[in-house]
C-alpha positions in Angstrom: 68.9 70.3 1.4 72.5 71.3 1.7 72.5 71.0 5.5 70.7 67.7 5.2 73.4 66.3 2.9 76.3 67.5 5.1 78.3 64.5 6.0 79.7 65.8 9.3 83.0 65.7 11.2 83.0 61.9 12.0 82.8 61.1 8.3 85.6 63.5 7.3 87.9 62.1 10.0 87.2 58.6 8.8 87.8 59.8 5.2 91.1 61.4 6.2 92.3 58.3 8.0 91.2 56.0 5.1 92.9 58.3 2.5 96.2 58.3 4.4 96.1 54.5 4.7 95.2 54.1 1.0 98.1 56.4 0.0 100.4 54.1 1.9 98.9 51.1 0.1 99.6 52.9 -3.2 103.2 53.5 -2.3 103.7 49.9 -1.4 102.1 48.8 -4.7 105.2 50.0 -6.5 107.7 49.7 -3.7 107.3 46.0 -2.8 107.8 44.7 -6.3 110.8 46.9 -6.7 112.2 45.6 -3.5 111.6 42.1 -4.8 113.4 42.9 -8.1 116.4 44.2 -6.1 116.6 40.8 -4.4 116.0 38.5 -7.4 115.3 38.6 -11.1 113.2 35.4 -11.2 109.8 36.4 -12.5 108.0 33.6 -10.6 109.6 34.6 -7.3 108.7 38.3 -7.9 105.1 37.5 -8.8 104.7 35.5 -5.5 104.9 38.8 -3.6 101.6 40.0 -5.0 100.1 36.5 -4.7 100.9 36.3 -1.0 99.6 39.8 -0.4 96.3 38.7 -2.0 96.1 35.3 -0.4 94.8 36.5 3.1 91.6 37.6 1.4 90.8 34.0 0.5 92.0 32.6 3.8 91.0 35.2 6.4 88.2 37.5 5.1 85.5 35.6 7.0 87.5 35.2 10.3 88.6 38.9 10.0 84.9 39.9 9.5 83.9 37.9 12.6 86.7 39.5 14.6 85.5 43.0 13.5 82.0 42.1 14.7 83.3 41.4 18.2 85.5 44.5 18.9 85.4 48.3 18.5 85.8 48.7 14.7 87.7 52.0 15.2 90.2 50.2 17.4 90.5 47.4 14.8 91.4 49.9 12.1 94.0 51.5 14.4 95.6 48.2 15.4 95.7 47.0 11.8 97.6 50.1 10.8 100.0 49.9 13.7 100.8 46.3 12.8 101.4 47.3 9.2 103.8 50.1 10.4 105.6 47.7 12.6 106.1 45.1 9.8 107.4 47.8 7.4 109.8 49.2 10.1 111.3 45.7 10.5 111.5 45.2 6.7 113.2 48.6 6.3 115.7 47.8 9.0 116.7 44.5 7.3 117.1 46.3 4.0 119.3 49.0 5.6 121.4 46.4 7.2 121.7 44.3 4.0 120.0 41.4 5.7 116.8 41.3 3.5 115.8 38.2 1.6 112.9 37.3 -0.8 111.6 35.0 1.9 111.4 37.7 4.4 109.6 39.9 1.9 107.1 37.1 1.4 106.4 37.0 5.2 106.0 40.8 5.2 103.6 40.8 2.2 101.5 38.1 3.8 101.2 39.8 7.2 100.4 43.2 5.5 97.6 41.4 3.6 96.2 39.9 6.8 96.1 43.3 8.4 94.4 44.7 5.3 91.5 42.2 5.7 90.8 43.5 9.2 91.2 47.1 8.2 89.0 47.0 5.2 86.2 45.0 6.9 86.2 47.4 9.8 86.3 50.5 7.6 83.2 49.3 5.6 81.4 48.5 8.8 82.1 51.9 10.3 80.6 54.0 7.5 76.9 53.3 8.3 77.7 54.5 11.9 78.9 58.0 10.8 76.5 58.9 8.1 72.7 58.5 7.5 71.4 55.8 5.2 70.5 58.4 2.5 74.1 59.6 2.6 75.7 56.1 2.2 76.2 56.3 -1.5 77.8 59.7 -1.3 80.1 58.6 1.5 81.0 55.4 -0.5 81.6 57.5 -3.6 84.0 59.9 -1.8 85.9 57.0 -0.2 86.2 55.1 -3.5 87.3 58.2 -5.4 90.0 58.9 -2.8 91.1 55.3 -2.9 91.4 55.3 -6.7 93.3 58.6 -6.8 95.8 57.7 -4.0 96.4 54.2 -5.3 96.7 54.8 -9.0 97.7 58.4 -9.5 99.7 59.4 -6.3 100.8 56.4 -4.3 102.4 54.1 -7.0 104.4 56.9 -8.8 105.5 58.3 -5.4 106.6 54.8 -4.3 108.7 54.4 -7.5 110.3 57.8 -7.2 111.1 57.3 -3.5 112.6 53.8 -4.2 114.9 55.4 -6.9 116.2 57.7 -4.2 116.7 55.0 -1.6 115.3 51.5 -1.2 114.1 52.2 2.4 112.5 55.6 1.6 109.1 54.4 0.4 108.9 52.0 3.4 109.6 54.9 5.7 106.9 57.1 4.1 104.4 54.2 4.3 105.2 53.8 8.0 104.5 57.5 8.7 101.2 57.4 6.7 100.0 54.3 8.5 100.8 55.8 11.9 99.0 59.1 10.9 96.0 57.1 9.9 96.0 55.2 13.1 96.0 58.4 15.1 93.3 60.0 13.0 90.9 57.1 13.3 90.7 57.3 17.1 89.5 60.9 16.8 86.2 59.7 15.3 83.5 60.1 18.0 80.8 57.5 18.4 80.1 53.9 19.5 81.7 51.4 17.1 81.5 48.1 19.0 78.5 46.1 17.8 75.8 45.2 20.4 75.9 41.5 21.3 73.1 39.7 23.1 75.4 37.1 24.7 79.1 35.9 24.6 79.8 33.5 21.7 82.8 31.8 20.2 84.5 33.0 17.1 83.6 29.8 15.2 79.9 30.2 16.2 80.1 33.8 14.9 81.4 32.7 11.6 78.7 30.0 11.3 76.0 32.6 12.1 77.3 35.0 9.5 77.4 32.4 6.8 74.0 31.0 7.7 72.5 34.6 7.6 73.9 35.2 4.2 72.6 31.9 2.8 69.1 32.6 4.2 68.9 36.2 2.9 67.2 36.0 -0.5 68.4 39.3 -1.9 72.1 39.1 -0.9 72.2 35.4 -1.7 71.1 36.1 -5.2 73.3 39.2 -5.5 76.5 37.3 -4.5 75.9 34.9 -7.3 75.4 37.5 -10.1 78.1 39.9 -8.8 80.5 36.9 -8.4 79.8 36.1 -12.1 80.6 39.8 -13.0 83.9 39.6 -11.0 84.8 36.4 -12.9 84.0 38.1 -16.2 86.2 41.1 -15.3 89.1 38.9 -14.2 89.3 36.9 -17.5 91.2 39.7 -19.2 93.2 41.0 -16.2 96.2 38.7 -16.7 96.5 39.2 -20.4 95.9 43.0 -20.6 99.6 43.5 -21.3 99.4 41.1 -24.3 96.4 43.0 -25.6 98.3 46.2 -25.5 101.7 45.0 -26.8 100.8 42.3 -29.2 97.2 43.0 -30.4 97.1 46.8 -30.3 100.9 47.0 -31.0 101.4 49.7 -28.4 104.8 50.2 -26.7 105.3 50.1 -22.9 104.5 53.8 -22.7 101.2 53.2 -24.5 100.3 50.4 -22.1 100.9 52.9 -19.3 98.6 55.4 -21.0 95.9 52.7 -21.2 96.3 51.9 -17.5 96.1 55.6 -16.6 93.0 56.1 -18.6 91.4 53.1 -16.9 92.3 54.7 -13.6 90.7 57.9 -14.7 87.6 56.0 -15.6 87.4 54.4 -12.2 87.7 57.8 -10.5 85.0 59.2 -12.7 82.7 56.3 -12.0 83.0 56.6 -8.3 82.2 60.4 -8.5 79.2 60.1 -10.8 77.6 57.1 -9.1 75.3 59.1 -6.7 74.1 61.3 -9.5 73.4 58.2 -11.7 71.3 56.7 -8.9 69.3 59.9 -8.5 68.8 60.2 -12.2 67.8 56.7 -13.1 66.7 55.2 -9.7 68.7 52.6 -7.9 67.5 49.5 -9.8 68.1 51.0 -13.3 71.4 52.7 -12.3 72.9 49.4 -11.1 71.5 47.4 -14.0 72.8 49.9 -16.5 76.2 50.1 -14.8 76.6 46.3 -14.8 75.4 45.7 -18.3 77.3 48.6 -19.8 80.5 47.3 -18.2 80.0 44.0 -20.0 79.3 45.7 -23.3 82.4 47.8 -23.0 84.5 44.7 -22.3 83.0 43.0 -25.4 83.8 46.0 -27.5 87.4 45.6 -26.7 87.4 42.1 -28.1 85.1 42.8 -31.1 87.0 45.8 -32.3 90.6 45.5 -31.1 91.8 48.8 -32.5 93.8 51.3 -30.4 91.1 54.1 -30.6 88.3 51.8 -29.7 90.1 50.2 -26.8 91.4 53.5 -25.4 87.7 54.6 -25.2 86.0 51.3 -24.3 88.4 50.3 -21.6 88.0 53.5 -19.5 84.3 53.3 -20.0 84.3 49.8 -18.6 86.2 50.8 -15.5 83.9 53.8 -15.1 80.8 51.6 -15.1 82.3 48.9 -12.8 83.4 51.6 -10.3 80.0 53.2 -10.2 78.4 49.7 -9.7 80.8 49.0 -6.8 79.8 52.1 -5.0 76.1 51.3 -5.5 76.3 47.6 -4.4 78.3 48.5 -1.3 75.6 51.0 -0.3 73.0 48.2 -0.7 75.0 45.8 1.4 75.4 48.4 4.1 71.7 48.9 4.6 70.7 45.2 4.3 73.2 43.6 6.6 72.6 44.2 10.4 75.4 46.1 12.1 76.2 43.2 14.5 76.7 40.8 11.5 78.2 43.2 9.0 81.9 42.2 9.3 81.5 38.5 8.9 78.7 38.7 6.2 80.8 41.2 4.3 83.8 38.9 4.7 81.9 36.0 3.3 80.6 38.1 0.4 84.1 39.2 -0.5 85.5 35.7 -0.2 83.1 34.6 -3.0 84.0 37.6 -5.2 87.7 37.6 -4.7 87.8 33.8 -4.8 86.8 33.8 -8.4 89.5 36.3 -9.5 92.4 33.9 -9.6 90.2 31.3 -11.3 89.1 33.8 -13.9 92.7 35.1 -14.5 94.0 31.5 -15.0 91.0 30.7 -17.3 91.7 33.9 -19.3 95.2 32.8 -20.0 94.1 29.4 -21.1 91.4 30.8 -23.4 93.8 33.3 -24.9 96.2 30.5 -25.9 93.3 28.5 -27.4 91.1 31.2 -29.0 93.3 34.3 -29.1 93.4 37.4 -26.8 90.4 39.3 -28.4 88.1 36.3 -27.9 88.7 36.4 -24.2 87.3 39.9 -23.9 84.3 39.0 -26.0 83.6 36.0 -23.7 84.2 38.1 -20.6 81.9 40.8 -22.0 79.1 38.4 -22.7 79.3 37.0 -19.2 79.5 40.5 -17.8 76.3 41.5 -19.7 74.5 38.4 -18.4 75.6 39.3 -14.8 74.4 42.9 -15.3 71.0 41.7 -16.5 70.8 39.2 -13.6 71.6 42.0 -11.1 68.9 44.1 -12.7 66.3 41.3 -12.4 67.2 40.6 -8.7 67.0 44.3 -7.8 63.7 44.7 -9.7 62.2 41.7 -7.8 63.2 43.2 -4.4 62.8 46.9 -5.3 60.4 47.6 -2.4 62.4 45.8 0.3 65.6 47.7 -0.8 63.8 51.0 -0.8 62.4 50.3 2.7 65.9 49.5 4.0 67.2 52.9 2.7 64.3 54.6 4.4 64.8 52.9 7.7 65.3 55.2 10.7 69.0 55.9 11.3 68.6 55.3 15.0 68.6 51.5 14.1 72.3 51.7 13.4 73.6 53.7 16.3 75.0 57.0 17.4 76.8 58.7 14.6 78.6 61.2 16.9 78.6 64.5 15.0 76.7 63.1 12.0 73.3 64.5 11.3 70.5 62.6 13.0 67.0 61.6 12.0 65.5 59.3 9.4 67.1 59.0 6.0 65.3 60.4 3.0 63.7 58.0 0.6 66.2 56.7 -1.9 64.8 55.6 -5.2 65.1 51.9 -5.8 
């Protein structure tokens, strides 16, 4: 059993490259806003840095996915990180020379975001090529855990400390990490260019991916219910600071503790996700995770007391993190390798497209009904989304189980990864 579950050298090289890249992302999470604050104190101008870093996910997730389906995914990850390193080098040079401006920072944030859409789509598409299908959830769990740790606990504090020493220091460290990740990814052995029957245009590829997603009954239904869950989660995102400071009457340090606990919940959820699936079966595990997330969110609004929120909030992030690992594994076995990038891009466009809408709606509702009510509404929507997910998975239990049992030869040579059919994974 232990030998069968061994992930193998290709996975660990992918893991190492991804972890280095995520650590760099975490450093920039703190460093870029600090650079912005050193250039201007206008809150709107500073907030636009994060908005422009996010905007490429709405504009380019599908084209980036189509591109990833046309080229070697390993090379796509390498080139994306090389581009990010080049952008940061240029930004660091302008800072050192005293030539930086907020507008230049906007351009850098946007280009970094574009590179991220390519990198993330390629990384998700590569995983099924380096592990067997019965190992997907464990692989996704380890990748999600490393991402949470490097972004929340290591990268952001490191970025702030480095910036305090010198404004260019975090940018320099991020450059080194991106370059190291670019070198590591090319050491992964295997074939990572999707097989294509005939040459096509990029526009035709995008149309094919969208049409495939719309025709697929399981994923078409899942994108609706999980999009509803993402909307529920985003309702409270923009007003979390008001919940902490005004409703719970915490100070800034207390808000930091709340965020740290939420991060810990996310790490724990990613770690326990495979065990939860083995214990309950895939359908029940995902249904419980989605519904319990909604219940945790509702508890925050129904009992807005510090002790309740400091427990319910991390529980919510734990359940949503577990669900994210589970749903990614399902998508990876249902979407054909040749279509994965563009279908995944379309899927994420729907999910991420609802986030700014939900955040704005949460602010409007808070002004009308009060902050706690927003979390009650979000929790109710989240529970409905969790139950909807449960129903969709139950209806298609056999098809999903069959996809996890499919012979691994169907998705290519995994290099050093163990070969042979995946074990039956309970649905």
